[in-house]
N, C-alpha and C positions, 0 to 999 in steps of 0.2 A: 505494499500499500504505500502512495505516495504522501509523503508530510507535507502540512500546508506552512510555506515558509511567507515570514513576515517582516517587513522593512519598518523600521517606527524611528522617525526623526523630529526632532522639537527643536526648532531653530528662532531665536529671536534677530529683529532687524530695528534699526534705529531711524524707520519712518512711521506712520500710521496706517492702521489696517488697511484703509482704502487704496492706498498707493500699493499695497503688498497685493490686495486681493487683485487690483487692475490688471496687474503684471504677469500672477500666474494664471488669472483665467482667460486669457489673451492667448490661443492657442501656440499661435507664431512663437509667442516669448519662452514658451517651454525650451524651445532650443537652448537656452543659457543653460538650464539646470541638466537638460538631456545629451549635451552634446557627448559625440559627435552625429545623434541621432536626427534625421532629416524629419521635419514635421510640416505636415501641409492640411489646412483646413480644407473639409469635404464639406460643411455643411453648418450653416447657422441655425441657432436654436430656435424651440417654438414661441418664447416672448423675449427672449432676449439674442445678441449676435453668439455671447458664448454660454447661453442657457440649456437649459434641459432638450434634449437631442443634438447638439451639436456635436460635430465628429471630426476628426483628425484621423489621419493617415501617420503612421509613425514607422521610419524604415532606418536600418543601417546598411552600409554597402556589404553586397555579397551575402543578404538576408533576407530571407523572406518580411513583406511588411504586413501590417497588422492594424485594424481600426479601434480606436477608443472612443466611446462616448460615454457625453454625460448624461447623466441620470439623475442628479439632486443639485440643484443652484442655490441655495441664498446668497445675495448678494452681501459681502465683506463677511461672512461668516462659515459657509460651507460649500465644498463640492464633490460629488463623488461621480467617480465614471468606473468603466469597465471595460475589457476588450471585446468586442463585440463581433468581429470579422478578422479573418485571416487564418495563417499557420502561423504560429508561435511558437517557440520554445517553451511555452509557460500553458498553463489554464486556469481556469479560475480566478483571474486577475481581476483586482478589485479595489480602488483607490481613493482613500480619504483625505480631503485637507481641509482642516479647521482652522479658522482665522480668529485668532485671540486680538480684541482690543486692549491695548496697556496705554492708552493714551495719545502721547505721542511717538511712541514704541509700538510694536505688535508681536505677536508671536503665531508662527506656523506649528500644526500638530499634524505632520501629515505619516499616514498608515497605509501601507500596502499589504495585501496579501494574495498569495497564488500557489499552485502546484506548478513542479516542473512534470513535463511527459516522458521524463525518462527518471530514475534516481538521483544519477549526480548531477542532474541541470539546475533543478531546483537551489540548490546550496549555492552554485557558481552565480546564478541570475542573483541573487537575493546579495551576495557579496559585490557587486559588480555595480547594482542598484545601489546599494548604502553609500558605498563610496564615493560613485557618482553624483549623487544628488548631493551631499554634503560638500561636494567642493563648490557644484555647481548654485548652490544657494550662497554659498560662502561669496561667491561673485555677483549675486543677482543686481542688475542695476535697474531702476524704476524711473 
């Protein structure tokens, strides 16, 4: 049986939650934290550009692409998304970004859960995501 992998990152920023949310809700800006991933917007959301139903295609060179779709969107509070299409080395991928207002500062509480399609894939992808996202968030420009 394949074990569920969990990436959990909490990071604070020296700018208000509205700026953090604006940066991370915009699909194209996610290149900053998922480099060298290529990210292409496929469709806008039902009620807002980046809201519920918005989708992005994500791909790495020489790897199959996949689609992530926004499932929950509460401005300046919460984004939840899942891989909804494509062949990825992982399955049951679900991401939750919680945005916490600290006045002139903000905090992101980011959790990703998934299973690898093969026994060793999950831990490898987990380590890569954990390291890459932490580095990317430290460089985030708003």
